[in-house]
PDB file of N, CA, C and O in Angstrom:
ATOM      1  N   MET A   1      10.175  -4.325 -31.132  1.00  0.00           N
ATOM      2  CA  MET A   1       9.829  -3.775 -30.098  1.00  0.00           C
ATOM      3  C   MET A   1      10.461  -2.694 -29.326  1.00  0.00           C
ATOM      4  O   MET A   1      11.583  -2.341 -29.687  1.00  0.00           O
ATOM      5  N   ALA A   2       9.819  -2.018 -28.148  1.00  0.00           N
ATOM      6  CA  ALA A   2      10.600  -0.909 -27.785  1.00  0.00           C
ATOM      7  C   ALA A   2      11.098  -0.749 -27.217  1.00  0.00           C
ATOM      8  O   ALA A   2      10.702  -0.855 -26.056  1.00  0.00           O
ATOM      9  N   ASN A   3      12.880  -0.207 -27.583  1.00  0.00           N
ATOM     10  CA  ASN A   3      14.193  -0.826 -26.371  1.00  0.00           C
ATOM     11  C   ASN A   3      14.182   0.215 -25.484  1.00  0.00           C
ATOM     12  O   ASN A   3      14.476   1.377 -25.767  1.00  0.00           O
ATOM     13  N   ILE A   4      13.810  -0.235 -24.301  1.00  0.00           N
ATOM     14  CA  ILE A   4      13.820   0.978 -23.065  1.00  0.00           C
ATOM     15  C   ILE A   4      15.138   1.031 -22.140  1.00  0.00           C
ATOM     16  O   ILE A   4      15.226   1.629 -21.068  1.00  0.00           O
ATOM     17  N   LYS A   5      16.297   0.165 -22.875  1.00  0.00           N
ATOM     18  CA  LYS A   5      17.627   0.426 -22.240  1.00  0.00           C
ATOM     19  C   LYS A   5      18.032   1.575 -22.740  1.00  0.00           C
ATOM     20  O   LYS A   5      18.728   2.244 -21.976  1.00  0.00           O
ATOM     21  N   ILE A   6      17.836   1.976 -23.692  1.00  0.00           N
ATOM     22  CA  ILE A   6      18.784   3.129 -24.266  1.00  0.00           C
ATOM     23  C   ILE A   6      18.250   4.411 -24.198  1.00  0.00           C
ATOM     24  O   ILE A   6      18.850   5.345 -24.730  1.00  0.00           O
ATOM     25  N   LYS A   7      16.895   4.621 -23.441  1.00  0.00           N
ATOM     26  CA  LYS A   7      16.641   5.393 -23.050  1.00  0.00           C
ATOM     27  C   LYS A   7      16.630   5.827 -21.741  1.00  0.00           C
ATOM     28  O   LYS A   7      16.833   4.984 -20.868  1.00  0.00           O
ATOM     29  N   ASP A   8      16.392   7.225 -21.363  1.00  0.00           N
ATOM     30  CA  ASP A   8      16.419   8.270 -20.392  1.00  0.00           C
ATOM     31  C   ASP A   8      15.425   8.286 -19.269  1.00  0.00           C
ATOM     32  O   ASP A   8      14.740   9.308 -19.234  1.00  0.00           O
ATOM     33  N   ILE A   9      15.120   7.123 -18.071  1.00  0.00           N
ATOM     34  CA  ILE A   9      14.043   7.545 -17.495  1.00  0.00           C
ATOM     35  C   ILE A   9      13.870   9.139 -16.797  1.00  0.00           C
ATOM     36  O   ILE A   9      12.863   9.515 -16.196  1.00  0.00           O
ATOM     37  N   ASN A  10      14.629   9.641 -16.942  1.00  0.00           N
ATOM     38  CA  ASN A  10      14.425  11.108 -16.235  1.00  0.00           C
ATOM     39  C   ASN A  10      13.822  12.301 -16.858  1.00  0.00           C
ATOM     40  O   ASN A  10      13.580  13.436 -16.447  1.00  0.00           O
ATOM     41  N   GLN A  11      13.547  11.281 -18.714  1.00  0.00           N
ATOM     42  CA  GLN A  11      13.272  12.158 -19.568  1.00  0.00           C
ATOM     43  C   GLN A  11      11.436  11.267 -20.325  1.00  0.00           C
ATOM     44  O   GLN A  11      11.121  10.866 -21.445  1.00  0.00           O
ATOM     45  N   LEU A  12      10.714  11.321 -19.007  1.00  0.00           N
ATOM     46  CA  LEU A  12       9.333  10.527 -19.937  1.00  0.00           C
ATOM     47  C   LEU A  12       8.902  11.257 -20.723  1.00  0.00           C
ATOM     48  O   LEU A  12       8.845  10.582 -21.750  1.00  0.00           O
ATOM     49  N   GLU A  13       8.472  12.430 -20.980  1.00  0.00           N
ATOM     50  CA  GLU A  13       7.859  13.073 -21.605  1.00  0.00           C
ATOM     51  C   GLU A  13       8.414  12.490 -23.478  1.00  0.00           C
ATOM     52  O   GLU A  13       7.666  12.107 -24.378  1.00  0.00           O
ATOM     53  N   LEU A  14       9.790  12.622 -23.504  1.00  0.00           N
ATOM     54  CA  LEU A  14      10.074  11.970 -24.397  1.00  0.00           C
ATOM     55  C   LEU A  14       9.827  10.785 -25.228  1.00  0.00           C
ATOM     56  O   LEU A  14       9.982  10.668 -26.444  1.00  0.00           O
ATOM     57  N   TRP A  15       9.474  10.046 -24.489  1.00  0.00           N
ATOM     58  CA  TRP A  15       9.319   8.432 -24.419  1.00  0.00           C
ATOM     59  C   TRP A  15       8.200   8.403 -25.485  1.00  0.00           C
ATOM     60  O   TRP A  15       7.279   9.180 -25.234  1.00  0.00           O
ATOM     61  N   THR A  16       8.070   7.656 -26.658  1.00  0.00           N
ATOM     62  CA  THR A  16       6.756   6.654 -27.495  1.00  0.00           C
ATOM     63  C   THR A  16       5.739   6.413 -26.009  1.00  0.00           C
ATOM     64  O   THR A  16       6.120   6.301 -24.844  1.00  0.00           O
ATOM     65  N   PRO A  17       4.584   6.393 -26.472  1.00  0.00           N
ATOM     66  CA  PRO A  17       3.394   5.760 -25.954  1.00  0.00           C
ATOM     67  C   PRO A  17       3.902   4.348 -26.006  1.00  0.00           C
ATOM     68  O   PRO A  17       4.524   4.048 -24.988  1.00  0.00           O
ATOM     69  N   LYS A  18       3.807   3.349 -26.949  1.00  0.00           N
ATOM     70  CA  LYS A  18       4.709   2.271 -26.440  1.00  0.00           C
ATOM     71  C   LYS A  18       6.035   2.080 -25.776  1.00  0.00           C
ATOM     72  O   LYS A  18       6.215   1.228 -24.906  1.00  0.00           O
ATOM     73  N   GLU A  19       6.985   2.923 -26.223  1.00  0.00           N
ATOM     74  CA  GLU A  19       7.874   2.632 -24.880  1.00  0.00           C
ATOM     75  C   GLU A  19       7.266   2.980 -23.357  1.00  0.00           C
ATOM     76  O   GLU A  19       7.185   2.156 -22.447  1.00  0.00           O
ATOM     77  N   LEU A  20       7.042   3.747 -23.317  1.00  0.00           N
ATOM     78  CA  LEU A  20       5.973   3.670 -21.881  1.00  0.00           C
ATOM     79  C   LEU A  20       5.391   2.666 -21.677  1.00  0.00           C
ATOM     80  O   LEU A  20       5.909   2.015 -20.770  1.00  0.00           O
ATOM     81  N   ARG A  21       4.493   2.207 -22.130  1.00  0.00           N
ATOM     82  CA  ARG A  21       3.604   0.993 -21.818  1.00  0.00           C
ATOM     83  C   ARG A  21       4.455  -0.176 -21.543  1.00  0.00           C
ATOM     84  O   ARG A  21       4.197  -0.954 -20.625  1.00  0.00           O
ATOM     85  N   LYS A  22       5.387  -0.299 -22.267  1.00  0.00           N
ATOM     86  CA  LYS A  22       6.565  -1.124 -22.222  1.00  0.00           C
ATOM     87  C   LYS A  22       7.036  -1.291 -21.050  1.00  0.00           C
ATOM     88  O   LYS A  22       6.915  -2.419 -20.573  1.00  0.00           O
ATOM     89  N   LEU A  23       7.746  -0.170 -20.193  1.00  0.00           N
ATOM     90  CA  LEU A  23       8.254   0.353 -19.151  1.00  0.00           C
ATOM     91  C   LEU A  23       7.312   0.316 -18.248  1.00  0.00           C
ATOM     92  O   LEU A  23       7.696  -0.200 -17.198  1.00  0.00           O
ATOM     93  N   ARG A  24       5.838   0.788 -18.254  1.00  0.00           N
ATOM     94  CA  ARG A  24       5.088   0.519 -17.250  1.00  0.00           C
ATOM     95  C   ARG A  24       5.131  -1.331 -16.931  1.00  0.00           C
ATOM     96  O   ARG A  24       5.301  -1.767 -15.792  1.00  0.00           O
ATOM     97  N   MET A  25       4.994  -1.995 -17.828  1.00  0.00           N
ATOM     98  CA  MET A  25       4.835  -3.156 -17.836  1.00  0.00           C
ATOM     99  C   MET A  25       6.010  -3.853 -16.541  1.00  0.00           C
ATOM    100  O   MET A  25       5.754  -4.369 -15.453  1.00  0.00           O
ATOM    101  N   VAL A  26       7.523  -3.556 -17.330  1.00  0.00           N
ATOM    102  CA  VAL A  26       8.822  -4.160 -16.564  1.00  0.00           C
ATOM    103  C   VAL A  26       8.639  -3.673 -15.145  1.00  0.00           C
ATOM    104  O   VAL A  26       8.761  -4.436 -14.187  1.00  0.00           O
ATOM    105  N   VAL A  27       8.365  -2.482 -15.035  1.00  0.00           N
ATOM    106  CA  VAL A  27       8.036  -1.920 -13.587  1.00  0.00           C
ATOM    107  C   VAL A  27       7.224  -2.522 -12.888  1.00  0.00           C
ATOM    108  O   VAL A  27       7.629  -3.137 -11.902  1.00  0.00           O
ATOM    109  N   ARG A  28       5.932  -2.497 -13.209  1.00  0.00           N
ATOM    110  CA  ARG A  28       4.812  -3.880 -12.373  1.00  0.00           C
ATOM    111  C   ARG A  28       5.391  -4.970 -12.220  1.00  0.00           C
ATOM    112  O   ARG A  28       5.203  -5.307 -11.051  1.00  0.00           O
ATOM    113  N   ASN A  29       5.940  -5.648 -12.702  1.00  0.00           N
ATOM    114  CA  ASN A  29       6.620  -7.160 -12.831  1.00  0.00           C
ATOM    115  C   ASN A  29       7.752  -6.689 -11.369  1.00  0.00           C
ATOM    116  O   ASN A  29       7.691  -7.232 -10.266  1.00  0.00           O
ATOM    117  N   ARG A  30       8.693  -5.605 -11.741  1.00  0.00           N
ATOM    118  CA  ARG A  30       9.565  -5.719 -10.653  1.00  0.00           C
ATOM    119  C   ARG A  30       8.938  -5.531  -9.654  1.00  0.00           C
ATOM    120  O   ARG A  30       9.136  -6.383  -8.787  1.00  0.00           O
ATOM    121  N   ILE A  31       8.301  -4.810  -9.426  1.00  0.00           N
ATOM    122  CA  ILE A  31       7.665  -3.944  -8.308  1.00  0.00           C
ATOM    123  C   ILE A  31       6.723  -5.463  -7.636  1.00  0.00           C
ATOM    124  O   ILE A  31       6.658  -5.666  -6.424  1.00  0.00           O
ATOM    125  N   SER A  32       6.024  -6.458  -8.741  1.00  0.00           N
ATOM    126  CA  SER A  32       5.425  -7.652  -7.767  1.00  0.00           C
ATOM    127  C   SER A  32       6.697  -8.511  -7.299  1.00  0.00           C
ATOM    128  O   SER A  32       6.702  -9.047  -6.191  1.00  0.00           O
ATOM    129  N   TYR A  33       7.727  -8.615  -8.150  1.00  0.00           N
ATOM    130  CA  TYR A  33       8.816  -9.418  -7.831  1.00  0.00           C
ATOM    131  C   TYR A  33       9.385  -9.309  -6.022  1.00  0.00           C
ATOM    132  O   TYR A  33       9.572 -10.211  -5.206  1.00  0.00           O
ATOM    133  N   PHE A  34       9.543  -7.692  -5.888  1.00  0.00           N
ATOM    134  CA  PHE A  34       9.879  -6.963  -4.557  1.00  0.00           C
ATOM    135  C   PHE A  34       8.838  -7.636  -3.722  1.00  0.00           C
ATOM    136  O   PHE A  34       8.944  -8.638  -3.015  1.00  0.00           O
ATOM    137  N   GLU A  35       7.619  -6.724  -4.002  1.00  0.00           N
ATOM    138  CA  GLU A  35       6.280  -7.739  -3.373  1.00  0.00           C
ATOM    139  C   GLU A  35       6.455  -9.281  -2.770  1.00  0.00           C
ATOM    140  O   GLU A  35       6.584  -9.632  -1.597  1.00  0.00           O
ATOM    141  N   ASP A  36       6.421  -9.903  -3.720  1.00  0.00           N
ATOM    142  CA  ASP A  36       6.509 -11.427  -3.619  1.00  0.00           C
ATOM    143  C   ASP A  36       7.348 -11.700  -2.092  1.00  0.00           C
ATOM    144  O   ASP A  36       6.971 -12.432  -1.177  1.00  0.00           O
ATOM    145  N   GLY A  37       8.450 -10.959  -2.150  1.00  0.00           N
ATOM    146  CA  GLY A  37       9.863 -11.322  -1.639  1.00  0.00           C
ATOM    147  C   GLY A  37      10.513 -12.888  -1.685  1.00  0.00           C
ATOM    148  O   GLY A  37      10.770 -13.838  -0.947  1.00  0.00           O
ATOM    149  N   LYS A  38      10.581 -12.494  -2.959  1.00  0.00           N
ATOM    150  CA  LYS A  38      11.859 -13.116  -3.760  1.00  0.00           C
ATOM    151  C   LYS A  38      13.034 -12.363  -3.769  1.00  0.00           C
ATOM    152  O   LYS A  38      13.114 -11.137  -3.848  1.00  0.00           O
ATOM    153  N   THR A  39      13.961 -13.191  -3.681  1.00  0.00           N
ATOM    154  CA  THR A  39      15.650 -12.702  -3.391  1.00  0.00           C
ATOM    155  C   THR A  39      15.985 -11.746  -4.846  1.00  0.00           C
ATOM    156  O   THR A  39      16.181 -12.205  -5.971  1.00  0.00           O
ATOM    157  N   GLU A  40      15.982 -10.676  -4.543  1.00  0.00           N
ATOM    158  CA  GLU A  40      16.455  -9.778  -5.999  1.00  0.00           C
ATOM    159  C   GLU A  40      17.061 -10.322  -7.039  1.00  0.00           C
ATOM    160  O   GLU A  40      18.260 -10.592  -7.098  1.00  0.00           O
ATOM    161  N   LYS A  41      16.419 -10.457  -7.702  1.00  0.00           N
ATOM    162  CA  LYS A  41      17.115 -10.842  -9.066  1.00  0.00           C
ATOM    163  C   LYS A  41      18.056  -9.838 -10.114  1.00  0.00           C
ATOM    164  O   LYS A  41      17.627  -8.814 -10.647  1.00  0.00           O
ATOM    165  N   ALA A  42      19.170 -10.287 -10.237  1.00  0.00           N
ATOM    166  CA  ALA A  42      20.277  -8.964 -10.287  1.00  0.00           C
ATOM    167  C   ALA A  42      20.200  -8.628 -12.286  1.00  0.00           C
ATOM    168  O   ALA A  42      20.529  -9.315 -13.253  1.00  0.00           O
ATOM    169  N   LEU A  43      19.654  -7.375 -12.155  1.00  0.00           N
ATOM    170  CA  LEU A  43      19.273  -7.036 -13.493  1.00  0.00           C
ATOM    171  C   LEU A  43      20.515  -6.440 -14.449  1.00  0.00           C
ATOM    172  O   LEU A  43      21.246  -5.783 -13.708  1.00  0.00           O
ATOM    173  N   ALA A  44      20.987  -6.430 -15.739  1.00  0.00           N
ATOM    174  CA  ALA A  44      21.831  -5.633 -16.213  1.00  0.00           C
ATOM    175  C   ALA A  44      22.379  -4.527 -15.874  1.00  0.00           C
ATOM    176  O   ALA A  44      21.570  -3.889 -15.200  1.00  0.00           O
ATOM    177  N   ASP A  45      23.741  -3.754 -16.054  1.00  0.00           N
ATOM    178  CA  ASP A  45      24.036  -2.741 -15.508  1.00  0.00           C
ATOM    179  C   ASP A  45      23.274  -1.760 -16.639  1.00  0.00           C
ATOM    180  O   ASP A  45      22.788  -0.690 -16.273  1.00  0.00           O
ATOM    181  N   SER A  46      23.201  -2.208 -18.077  1.00  0.00           N
ATOM    182  CA  SER A  46      22.100  -0.802 -18.898  1.00  0.00           C
ATOM    183  C   SER A  46      21.120  -0.803 -18.981  1.00  0.00           C
ATOM    184  O   SER A  46      20.508  -0.041 -19.729  1.00  0.00           O
ATOM    185  N   HIS A  47      20.373  -2.020 -17.934  1.00  0.00           N
ATOM    186  CA  HIS A  47      18.751  -2.044 -17.499  1.00  0.00           C
ATOM    187  C   HIS A  47      18.331  -0.401 -16.535  1.00  0.00           C
ATOM    188  O   HIS A  47      18.872  -0.273 -15.437  1.00  0.00           O
ATOM    189  N   PRO A  48      17.633   0.438 -16.906  1.00  0.00           N
ATOM    190  CA  PRO A  48      16.797   1.260 -16.021  1.00  0.00           C
ATOM    191  C   PRO A  48      16.391   1.003 -14.790  1.00  0.00           C
ATOM    192  O   PRO A  48      15.927   1.833 -14.009  1.00  0.00           O
ATOM    193  N   LEU A  49      16.576  -0.285 -14.567  1.00  0.00           N
ATOM    194  CA  LEU A  49      15.895  -0.401 -13.041  1.00  0.00           C
ATOM    195  C   LEU A  49      16.580  -1.069 -12.579  1.00  0.00           C
ATOM    196  O   LEU A  49      16.243  -1.693 -11.573  1.00  0.00           O
ATOM    197  N   SER A  50      18.352  -1.257 -13.376  1.00  0.00           N
ATOM    198  CA  SER A  50      19.073  -2.221 -12.162  1.00  0.00           C
ATOM    199  C   SER A  50      19.490  -1.832 -10.693  1.00  0.00           C
ATOM    200  O   SER A  50      19.715  -2.803  -9.970  1.00  0.00           O
ATOM    201  N   LYS A  51      19.657  -0.401 -10.036  1.00  0.00           N
ATOM    202  CA  LYS A  51      19.719  -0.319  -9.115  1.00  0.00           C
ATOM    203  C   LYS A  51      18.520   0.457  -8.556  1.00  0.00           C
ATOM    204  O   LYS A  51      18.823   1.292  -7.704  1.00  0.00           O
ATOM    205  N   MET A  52      17.474   0.371  -8.804  1.00  0.00           N
ATOM    206  CA  MET A  52      16.295   0.806  -7.779  1.00  0.00           C
ATOM    207  C   MET A  52      15.665  -0.303  -7.183  1.00  0.00           C
ATOM    208  O   MET A  52      15.677  -1.448  -7.633  1.00  0.00           O
ATOM    209  N   GLU A  53      14.906   0.227  -5.766  1.00  0.00           N
ATOM    210  CA  GLU A  53      14.223  -0.885  -4.697  1.00  0.00           C
ATOM    211  C   GLU A  53      12.946  -0.591  -5.087  1.00  0.00           C
ATOM    212  O   GLU A  53      12.653   0.127  -6.043  1.00  0.00           O
ATOM    213  N   LEU A  54      12.067  -1.232  -4.234  1.00  0.00           N
ATOM    214  CA  LEU A  54      10.818  -1.087  -4.238  1.00  0.00           C
ATOM    215  C   LEU A  54      10.510   0.695  -4.269  1.00  0.00           C
ATOM    216  O   LEU A  54       9.962   1.210  -5.244  1.00  0.00           O
ATOM    217  N   LYS A  55      10.730   1.097  -3.668  1.00  0.00           N
ATOM    218  CA  LYS A  55       9.981   2.359  -3.774  1.00  0.00           C
ATOM    219  C   LYS A  55      10.369   3.353  -4.617  1.00  0.00           C
ATOM    220  O   LYS A  55       9.509   4.213  -4.809  1.00  0.00           O
ATOM    221  N   GLU A  56      11.677   3.529  -5.324  1.00  0.00           N
ATOM    222  CA  GLU A  56      11.892   4.290  -6.424  1.00  0.00           C
ATOM    223  C   GLU A  56      11.134   3.387  -7.672  1.00  0.00           C
ATOM    224  O   GLU A  56      10.355   4.060  -8.347  1.00  0.00           O
ATOM    225  N   CYS A  57      11.234   2.318  -7.959  1.00  0.00           N
ATOM    226  CA  CYS A  57       9.856   1.601  -8.433  1.00  0.00           C
ATOM    227  C   CYS A  57       8.429   1.988  -8.594  1.00  0.00           C
ATOM    228  O   CYS A  57       7.784   1.953  -9.642  1.00  0.00           O
ATOM    229  N   GLN A  58       7.946   2.430  -7.204  1.00  0.00           N
ATOM    230  CA  GLN A  58       6.768   2.697  -7.340  1.00  0.00           C
ATOM    231  C   GLN A  58       6.724   4.148  -7.774  1.00  0.00           C
ATOM    232  O   GLN A  58       5.913   4.424  -8.657  1.00  0.00           O
ATOM    233  N   GLU A  59       7.567   5.221  -7.224  1.00  0.00           N
ATOM    234  CA  GLU A  59       7.561   6.175  -7.688  1.00  0.00           C
ATOM    235  C   GLU A  59       7.492   6.467  -9.326  1.00  0.00           C
ATOM    236  O   GLU A  59       6.819   7.270  -9.973  1.00  0.00           O
ATOM    237  N   LEU A  60       8.581   5.367  -9.757  1.00  0.00           N
ATOM    238  CA  LEU A  60       8.677   5.839 -10.944  1.00  0.00           C
ATOM    239  C   LEU A  60       6.996   5.086 -12.012  1.00  0.00           C
ATOM    240  O   LEU A  60       6.597   5.321 -13.153  1.00  0.00           O
ATOM    241  N   LEU A  61       6.625   4.446 -11.234  1.00  0.00           N
ATOM    242  CA  LEU A  61       5.199   3.888 -11.971  1.00  0.00           C
ATOM    243  C   LEU A  61       4.292   5.141 -12.144  1.00  0.00           C
ATOM    244  O   LEU A  61       3.710   5.531 -13.156  1.00  0.00           O
ATOM    245  N   LYS A  62       4.326   5.690 -10.838  1.00  0.00           N
ATOM    246  CA  LYS A  62       3.623   7.076 -10.239  1.00  0.00           C
ATOM    247  C   LYS A  62       3.738   7.845 -12.028  1.00  0.00           C
ATOM    248  O   LYS A  62       2.959   7.982 -12.971  1.00  0.00           O
ATOM    249  N   LYS A  63       5.046   8.156 -11.764  1.00  0.00           N
ATOM    250  CA  LYS A  63       5.267   9.280 -13.076  1.00  0.00           C
ATOM    251  C   LYS A  63       5.221   8.520 -14.567  1.00  0.00           C
ATOM    252  O   LYS A  63       4.795   9.273 -15.442  1.00  0.00           O
ATOM    253  N   ILE A  64       5.463   7.603 -14.884  1.00  0.00           N
ATOM    254  CA  ILE A  64       5.049   6.944 -16.431  1.00  0.00           C
ATOM    255  C   ILE A  64       3.160   6.968 -16.468  1.00  0.00           C
ATOM    256  O   ILE A  64       2.468   7.161 -17.468  1.00  0.00           O
ATOM    257  N   ILE A  65       2.765   6.754 -15.302  1.00  0.00           N
ATOM    258  CA  ILE A  65       1.301   6.802 -15.566  1.00  0.00           C
ATOM    259  C   ILE A  65       0.668   8.283 -15.859  1.00  0.00           C
ATOM    260  O   ILE A  65      -0.199   8.598 -16.673  1.00  0.00           O
ATOM    261  N   LYS A  66       1.398   9.092 -14.914  1.00  0.00           N
ATOM    262  CA  LYS A  66       1.325  10.531 -15.620  1.00  0.00           C
ATOM    263  C   LYS A  66       1.645  10.795 -16.756  1.00  0.00           C
ATOM    264  O   LYS A  66       0.814  11.408 -17.426  1.00  0.00           O
ATOM    265  N   ALA A  67       2.976  10.424 -17.392  1.00  0.00           N
ATOM    266  CA  ALA A  67       3.303  10.746 -18.486  1.00  0.00           C
ATOM    267  C   ALA A  67       2.298   9.896 -19.767  1.00  0.00           C
ATOM    268  O   ALA A  67       1.978  10.448 -20.820  1.00  0.00           O
ATOM    269  N   GLU A  68       2.034   8.918 -19.509  1.00  0.00           N
ATOM    270  CA  GLU A  68       0.889   8.222 -20.600  1.00  0.00           C
ATOM    271  C   GLU A  68      -0.062   9.218 -20.737  1.00  0.00           C
ATOM    272  O   GLU A  68      -0.297   9.557 -21.897  1.00  0.00           O
ATOM    273  N   LYS A  69      -0.822   9.913 -19.625  1.00  0.00           N
ATOM    274  CA  LYS A  69      -1.973  10.828 -19.982  1.00  0.00           C
ATOM    275  C   LYS A  69      -1.569  12.056 -20.768  1.00  0.00           C
ATOM    276  O   LYS A  69      -2.420  12.875 -21.115  1.00  0.00           O
TER     277      LYS A  69
END
């Protein structure tokens, strides 16, 4: 399984397709979590999305989709 916790989300061009796909799924899940109005689930500090809000996740998703092409 792709380990996205050790990767730099600022350098998506260096990620493998498998890692990008996993990150895309995680970001989409996080966005839906925010949109459902649930209380924010705490993520581990080592997680790349740990300090991101809804807008930041949406922007990251756009970057991921662009990097996958």
